[in-house]
One Martini backbone bead per residue (centre of mass of N, CA, C, O) as a GRO file, in nm:
protein
  182
    1UNK     BB    1 -14.177  19.571 -11.452
    2UNK     BB    2 -13.900  19.623 -11.314
    3UNK     BB    3 -13.781  19.784 -11.543
    4UNK     BB    4 -13.979  20.011 -11.538
    5UNK     BB    5 -13.930  20.100 -11.253
    6UNK     BB    6 -13.627  20.171 -11.290
    7UNK     BB    7 -13.662  20.373 -11.536
    8UNK     BB    8 -13.926  20.556 -11.424
    9UNK     BB    9 -13.844  20.570 -11.102
   10UNK     BB   10 -13.574  20.506 -10.958
   11UNK     BB   11 -13.362  20.666 -11.120
   12UNK     BB   12 -13.492  20.945 -11.105
   13UNK     BB   13 -13.548  20.963 -10.794
   14UNK     BB   14 -13.256  20.899 -10.693
   15UNK     BB   15 -13.129  21.139 -10.832
   16UNK     BB   16 -13.290  21.356 -10.688
   17UNK     BB   17 -13.234  21.265 -10.398
   18UNK     BB   18 -12.932  21.291 -10.405
   19UNK     BB   19 -12.931  21.603 -10.464
   20UNK     BB   20 -13.156  21.740 -10.342
   21UNK     BB   21 -13.126  22.076 -10.195
   22UNK     BB   22 -12.931  22.156 -10.379
   23UNK     BB   23 -12.753  22.315 -10.621
   24UNK     BB   24 -12.771  22.185 -10.937
   25UNK     BB   25 -12.565  22.409 -11.080
   26UNK     BB   26 -12.304  22.366 -10.847
   27UNK     BB   27 -12.330  22.061 -10.836
   28UNK     BB   28 -12.237  21.711 -10.787
   29UNK     BB   29 -12.210  21.378 -10.735
   30UNK     BB   30 -11.914  21.381 -10.637
   31UNK     BB   31 -11.945  21.579 -10.414
   32UNK     BB   32 -12.182  21.436 -10.263
   33UNK     BB   33 -12.043  21.164 -10.214
   34UNK     BB   34 -11.801  21.301 -10.034
   35UNK     BB   35 -11.983  21.389  -9.786
   36UNK     BB   36 -12.095  21.076  -9.678
   37UNK     BB   37 -12.410  21.026  -9.648
   38UNK     BB   38 -12.464  20.906  -9.973
   39UNK     BB   39 -12.280  20.665 -10.069
   40UNK     BB   40 -12.472  20.420 -10.084
   41UNK     BB   41 -12.673  20.536 -10.277
   42UNK     BB   42 -12.476  20.590 -10.504
   43UNK     BB   43 -12.380  20.298 -10.545
   44UNK     BB   44 -12.660  20.178 -10.597
   45UNK     BB   45 -12.737  20.356 -10.831
   46UNK     BB   46 -12.488  20.278 -11.009
   47UNK     BB   47 -12.547  19.970 -11.023
   48UNK     BB   48 -12.826  19.987 -11.146
   49UNK     BB   49 -12.755  20.147 -11.393
   50UNK     BB   50 -12.547  19.948 -11.507
   51UNK     BB   51 -12.726  19.705 -11.523
   52UNK     BB   52 -12.945  19.808 -11.710
   53UNK     BB   53 -12.779  19.915 -11.947
   54UNK     BB   54 -12.628  19.653 -12.008
   55UNK     BB   55 -12.871  19.466 -12.040
   56UNK     BB   56 -13.030  19.624 -12.258
   57UNK     BB   57 -12.804  19.641 -12.462
   58UNK     BB   58 -12.760  19.341 -12.496
   59UNK     BB   59 -13.045  19.265 -12.592
   60UNK     BB   60 -13.041  19.447 -12.842
   61UNK     BB   61 -12.778  19.331 -12.975
   62UNK     BB   62 -12.893  19.039 -13.015
   63UNK     BB   63 -13.113  19.130 -13.226
   64UNK     BB   64 -12.888  19.263 -13.370
   65UNK     BB   65 -12.674  19.323 -13.620
   66UNK     BB   66 -12.374  19.457 -13.603
   67UNK     BB   67 -12.297  19.553 -13.264
   68UNK     BB   68 -12.001  19.544 -13.149
   69UNK     BB   69 -11.918  19.842 -13.113
   70UNK     BB   70 -12.144  19.930 -12.930
   71UNK     BB   71 -12.088  19.723 -12.705
   72UNK     BB   72 -11.789  19.805 -12.650
   73UNK     BB   73 -11.855  20.100 -12.567
   74UNK     BB   74 -12.049  20.024 -12.329
   75UNK     BB   75 -11.848  19.857 -12.164
   76UNK     BB   76 -11.645  20.082 -12.129
   77UNK     BB   77 -11.831  20.279 -11.989
   78UNK     BB   78 -11.884  20.098 -11.744
   79UNK     BB   79 -11.591  20.060 -11.647
   80UNK     BB   80 -11.537  20.368 -11.615
   81UNK     BB   81 -11.761  20.417 -11.407
   82UNK     BB   82 -11.655  20.240 -11.193
   83UNK     BB   83 -11.397  20.395 -11.154
   84UNK     BB   84 -11.536  20.661 -11.072
   85UNK     BB   85 -11.694  20.544 -10.825
   86UNK     BB   86 -11.408  20.443 -10.673
   87UNK     BB   87 -11.310  20.725 -10.694
   88UNK     BB   88 -11.207  21.010 -10.563
   89UNK     BB   89 -11.330  21.357 -10.504
   90UNK     BB   90 -11.028  21.511 -10.365
   91UNK     BB   91 -10.825  21.747 -10.457
   92UNK     BB   92 -10.662  21.811 -10.196
   93UNK     BB   93 -10.589  21.501 -10.121
   94UNK     BB   94 -10.639  21.365 -10.435
   95UNK     BB   95 -10.540  21.471 -10.726
   96UNK     BB   96 -10.504  21.228 -10.906
   97UNK     BB   97 -10.780  21.076 -10.847
   98UNK     BB   98 -10.948  21.316 -10.934
   99UNK     BB   99 -10.867  21.322 -11.233
  100UNK     BB  100 -10.957  21.041 -11.293
  101UNK     BB  101 -11.248  21.079 -11.216
  102UNK     BB  102 -11.314  21.306 -11.412
  103UNK     BB  103 -11.247  21.155 -11.679
  104UNK     BB  104 -11.435  20.913 -11.632
  105UNK     BB  105 -11.706  21.069 -11.581
  106UNK     BB  106 -11.693  21.198 -11.877
  107UNK     BB  107 -11.634  20.948 -12.070
  108UNK     BB  108 -11.869  20.751 -12.020
  109UNK     BB  109 -12.113  20.900 -12.153
  110UNK     BB  110 -11.981  20.936 -12.426
  111UNK     BB  111 -11.953  20.637 -12.496
  112UNK     BB  112 -12.250  20.570 -12.460
  113UNK     BB  113 -12.359  20.761 -12.685
  114UNK     BB  114 -12.195  20.633 -12.915
  115UNK     BB  115 -12.315  20.352 -12.887
  116UNK     BB  116 -12.615  20.433 -12.917
  117UNK     BB  117 -12.582  20.546 -13.198
  118UNK     BB  118 -12.492  20.285 -13.335
  119UNK     BB  119 -12.745  20.127 -13.256
  120UNK     BB  120 -12.954  20.320 -13.399
  121UNK     BB  121 -12.831  20.297 -13.683
  122UNK     BB  122 -12.883  19.993 -13.705
  123UNK     BB  123 -13.187  20.008 -13.661
  124UNK     BB  124 -13.249  20.185 -13.914
  125UNK     BB  125 -13.192  19.958 -14.120
  126UNK     BB  126 -13.445  19.788 -14.018
  127UNK     BB  127 -13.631  20.056 -13.892
  128UNK     BB  128 -13.679  20.368 -13.992
  129UNK     BB  129 -13.939  20.473 -13.864
  130UNK     BB  130 -13.889  20.403 -13.563
  131UNK     BB  131 -13.595  20.504 -13.526
  132UNK     BB  132 -13.644  20.805 -13.554
  133UNK     BB  133 -13.753  20.857 -13.269
  134UNK     BB  134 -13.492  20.772 -13.117
  135UNK     BB  135 -13.306  20.973 -13.258
  136UNK     BB  136 -13.446  21.219 -13.153
  137UNK     BB  137 -13.401  21.158 -12.856
  138UNK     BB  138 -13.098  21.158 -12.869
  139UNK     BB  139 -13.061  21.453 -12.974
  140UNK     BB  140 -13.196  21.586 -12.739
  141UNK     BB  141 -13.024  21.479 -12.514
  142UNK     BB  142 -12.760  21.588 -12.625
  143UNK     BB  143 -12.833  21.891 -12.641
  144UNK     BB  144 -12.924  21.937 -12.344
  145UNK     BB  145 -12.654  21.849 -12.227
  146UNK     BB  146 -12.486  22.067 -12.358
  147UNK     BB  147 -12.639  22.309 -12.239
  148UNK     BB  148 -12.587  22.242 -11.941
  149UNK     BB  149 -12.283  22.247 -11.962
  150UNK     BB  150 -12.250  22.535 -12.077
  151UNK     BB  151 -12.408  22.702 -11.863
  152UNK     BB  152 -12.224  22.603 -11.613
  153UNK     BB  153 -11.919  22.477 -11.693
  154UNK     BB  154 -12.023  22.197 -11.577
  155UNK     BB  155 -12.088  21.926 -11.409
  156UNK     BB  156 -12.411  21.862 -11.297
  157UNK     BB  157 -12.683  21.755 -11.135
  158UNK     BB  158 -12.877  21.826 -11.361
  159UNK     BB  159 -12.730  21.665 -11.579
  160UNK     BB  160 -12.731  21.388 -11.436
  161UNK     BB  161 -13.033  21.359 -11.407
  162UNK     BB  162 -13.110  21.386 -11.702
  163UNK     BB  163 -12.933  21.174 -11.826
  164UNK     BB  164 -13.015  20.927 -11.665
  165UNK     BB  165 -13.318  20.938 -11.715
  166UNK     BB  166 -13.346  20.968 -12.024
  167UNK     BB  167 -13.171  20.717 -12.096
  168UNK     BB  168 -13.345  20.513 -11.948
  169UNK     BB  169 -13.601  20.554 -12.106
  170UNK     BB  170 -13.499  20.515 -12.389
  171UNK     BB  171 -13.372  20.234 -12.350
  172UNK     BB  172 -13.622  20.091 -12.256
  173UNK     BB  173 -13.798  20.141 -12.504
  174UNK     BB  174 -13.601  20.002 -12.698
  175UNK     BB  175 -13.606  19.733 -12.559
  176UNK     BB  176 -13.907  19.670 -12.597
  177UNK     BB  177 -13.902  19.694 -12.913
  178UNK     BB  178 -13.655  19.505 -12.995
  179UNK     BB  179 -13.651  19.266 -12.768
  180UNK     BB  180 -13.943  19.212 -12.643
  181UNK     BB  181 -13.940  19.320 -12.345
  182UNK     BB  182 -14.156  19.366 -12.067
   0.00000   0.00000   0.00000
């Protein structure tokens, strides 16, 4: 019940609330976080997102065999996201740390998607019919994320909201199916 609330309600709504009334195609969470007002919400949102994704991924990996690579990629993605969350994005004041933040914030979801793809491909070996749905969801999320990135020419709040929300829902559904967790 709490996992469903986090996946279907909290993560999507907190993402939207965090972006607020800004232009979602010209701002991103890094810019909004450093505006000062919403830093606690951002860190809370990030901690819950990391907790859920790592917990659900771990539970799924335990149920499937030969998922070490997927699990390692996801753990690396989580650690890199923590680094991104803790480093400032203030290019004028801290150019070095802003570059580190940028690379970490970009690399983390890429590693997460690669780990998720490996996990889904492993699940397909066990249950091809059901895994096909999740793979379709994965490819749709990946394609729409790339379209949002290409259209804006940068990582935007719209992309971050879409990515966090859709991955949260996909991963939770997979978690319920594979790990049998209510």
